[in-house]
N, C-alpha and C positions, 0 to 999 in steps of 0.2 A: 504494500500500500504506500509506503514511504517513497518508493522509487517512482511510482506514478505521480505523486504530488510534486516531487522534485522535477520530474520531466515537464509536467504541465506548467509549473511556475517558471522554469527555464524557457519554455516555448513562449509563454506570455511576455516575459521580460525581453526576450530576443525580438519578438514582434514589435513591442513598444519602442525599443531602441532603433530597429530598422525603420519604422515609420517616421520617427523623429529625424533620423539622418536623411531620409528621402525629402522630407519637408524643408530641411535646412539646406540641402545641396541642390535642390531643383532650381534650374536657371530661370524658370518661368513663374509667373504669378499664379495664384490659386484659380482665379477666374479663367485665365488662359488655359490652364490644365483641364479644368472642368469642360471648357468649350471643346478642347481637343478630344477628350474622352467621349463627349456627346456626339461629336462628328464621327468618331471611329465606331461607336455603337450604332449610329444610324446607317453608316456605310455597310457594316457587317450585317445588320438586319435586312437591308435592301438586297445584298448579295445572296443571303440565305433564302429570302423570299423568291428571288428570280430563279435560283437553282431549284427550288421546290416546284415552281410553276413549270419549268422546263422538264423536270423529271415526271411530273404529272402528265404533261402532254405526251411524252415518250411512252408512258405506261398506257395511256388511252389508245394510242396508235397500235401498240402491241395487242391490247385487248380486242380492238376492232379486227386485227388480222386473225386472231385466234377464233373469233366468232364468225368470221366470214366462211361461207360454205366452201367446202373443198371441191375442186373440179376434177 
């Protein structure tokens, strides 16, 4: 039990130190970083949506081919 508590406290402390260093060493302002993160999230969302639509179209074509009567 003591090992788990030591591990969790070390992980928490490490995370806090890392986040503090990131905030101190980041060359951009907070609002600029938030804007970049939002743009990246929107771009990623759009790419995933487009890939999903493309795959859906491909699967619909496959289904049509499978349902088509054999000659």
